[in-house]
C-alpha angles and dihedrals in degrees: 000000000000115000097249093047092049091050091052092050092050091047093053091053091048092046092053089047096051092040092054092054093046092049091051090052094058101026094079098049096081089043099056092100090050091050090050092062100031093052095037095235140132126263088257091051092050091050088058088067086072098033094052090055094049093046093050094046093047093052099040099039099075093037095052090041089057092047086055091053091052105034107025132289101230098066093038087055090051090048093048090051089047090054089049091052095045093048090049091052091049092051091045090056093043118120095167136045097250094057092043091053090047090056093046091052092053090047088057089074085073090072086082090072088083100059091034092052093049091049091049091051089052091052100045111024121081113254095245091055096038100089091051092049093049090046091052092050090050089051088055087066093065095035090053092048092051093046091050091054092048096044095049094071098055092041091054093043097048106024127014140269089269089072091059083076104027093062095050089045090060092045094049093046090055091045091051092050092047093047090053089058105033107031110085123223116268121230112260122202108167095172089209092307120146136186112281099225095183091055091045092054094047092046091052091047100051092041091052093049092047096051090044089052092052091045092049091052089053091055099037130014140307087243093050110139089214092055091046091050092049092048092050091049090049092051092049094048090046091056091049090048093054091050094047095047092046092055099035119112089214106026120188088219121035099218091197089061091051090051095057106124094244095045094045094050094041093052091050090049090048092052091055091041090054091048092051100040109036095051088068090068087066102034103043094051090048090050094049093046095046111109112259090228091071091072096257133049137047106248093238126173120242090257092055090047088057091051091050090054093046093086088073087072091045092052090051093053093047095055098037098093095039091049093051094049092044091050090051094047104037105015133258093278091071090050091049092051092047091050095050092045092050092048092048090052089052091058092048088053089051092049091052101036110027091122090067120067094209089056091049091050091047090050092050089052091051091047093053092052094044096047091045091054094044098048091045089053096049090051092052091046094054095042093050095044102055134064115267093249090057098049098101093045095045095048089045091056089048089053089052091054088053092052095045089050093048094046090049092048094050091048096050092045091049089052091050093049095049099040092090121014133187118250087263092056100255128126118264121245090251091059091059090047092052092049093051092048090049091053091047089052092050091052090048088054090049088052092051092048089047090060086064094058109106113252088242127016116277104212117193098021115164118274118237119270091251089063099033090066092058111076123188116261116258 
């Protein structure tokens, strides 16, 4: 098979894999009310259907990504897709909350398709076409999220919640079988390296506590003792994890790689980008659904809400080609700055015009284009900055930063919206304004951090003194 044709075949498989995970992340959001009644649970219990998925994905993504670096990316990709399929089948069969959550936890293994896909692109796509391929895969994240939100309404209206999982199960099963045939093996050079199980356990532990702390704040109060205890535990385990990884002979995460100037700045920009962009998936639908008689909102149905959010996918598609060519010509930093600026402008438009539906739709379109550019750029920056045998792990950590930022943004926005409610129980106009300005500020911060990203990757830069003094055990 000619090189170009082989690359296209591999890309299609990877796009389907990443799209399936992204769709499953957003598909359940419009259905949380349905799950509450169908599974006879509370609103907090229904929210765990989303939280369990994000927790599992955050914990498993860097670990499976590192497994791919050490043992081969093709079969880890097939395994991740298999987990996504098995979890979808479990959730499709669920008639109680416990079984539904078990399925969602298994589905979280599919989060590894992102770092594995980026690493496979690095291995098998020519360097001059690599930025465009990575950018297109990143765009699939937003496109899949938009499609999931749009598709949920018709599926719930004409089928049942079970089909929210049966359809992805079929797609991921086909993707896994196709990947086993079409995706070539990646070169593996372990150099004697092994999985650092102590580091993996500690990473999973502090990440779980951190995300649980953020989630607890979202459902309770910023002064909640439970949230404070979870946050303190996460901080303590994080400190232990840093010490263990710095001294380990075979660390799961090479801290010196994470401290490379490009990786360090890109991860910080990604955290703020996640905070600023993912909160919109909660706030804009709430705004559009809120009854117009409350002084803000449009009283839209769930199906109309999905259509309002659809321009995020359109914006992604519109900027995809320009983003790839700009990254090739001027470097990914320029693309990152353009994306964060465009997304920030979208929130300013929302702040000024959220009483007018055309302005909201225009802002969502701008946001889709900006977020697509920015996330494509951060993926290219990380992939180009790290050694080939660290690609899966480094992109997995970057995905975690995105998730933590998004979870934090949703939590803070939720607190703003519920701090002062109207007598009918809806957020005030000022709460929406504050949320949009918060997201704009986060994206301004991401832009400023992005200016600190080196114009081109700086591999092998010196580690900080705090790490340099810690040598791996021999």
